[in-house]
N, C-alpha and C positions, 0 to 999 in steps of 0.2 A: 290741197288746192289743185293737185294734179287731176283729180276727177272733174272738178269744175272746168279746168282748162280743156280737158278732153271733150267734155260735153259742149262747150262753146265752139270748139273746132268742128265737131260733127254737125251741130245744128246750124252753124252760120256759114261754114265752108271757108272761113278764114284760116290762115296758117297758125300753127301751134305758137309760134313766136308772137304773132299779133294777139292771139287769145291770152297768152301769158302777160303781155304788156297791159291789156285791158283789165285783167283780173288784179294785177298789182296796183294799177291806178285806182280802181274802185276800192280796194282794201285800204290803200293809203288815205283816200278821201274819207272813208268811213272812220278810220282811226282818228283822223283829225276832228271829226264831229262827235265822236262818242266820249263819254266820261272815261277818265284814265283807267279805272279798274277793268272796264270792259274792253277798252281799246287795246290794252296790253295782252288780252287773251284772244283777240280776233284771229291772228294768224294761226295759232294753235288750234282754234276751233275749225277753221277752214281746212287745215292740214290733216284733221282727223285725230290729232294728238290731244285734244281737249276732252278726254273722257267719253262722253256720249255724243260728241260732235258728229261722228260719222252717221250715227243713227238719226240725228236731227237733220242732217243734210239729205238723207234718204227720204225722210218725211216731207221735206220741202219739195224734193223732186216728185214725190207721189202727189202732192197737192197741185203741182204744175201740170201733171198729167190729167187732172180732173177739170181742166179749163172749160170743157164743154158743158159742165154743170152750171157755169156762171155766164154762159153766152160767148165764151172765147172759143178758139179753135181747138179741136181735139187732137 
């Protein structure tokens, strides 16, 4: 989650504490909405301790960087 918090801080200009609060709020919200087997793995996934999670997060970041292909900002 540290990588996510760092990126939010850099991209939005909010403090690290604010970014951390936002991330934990979103994670808690998602855990409440997901089925239990998935919800229990969410924090490990975001923390990079869930096996291939860090690779998946990197892929998500790369997809975000391709926003220009879909009419978004580059």
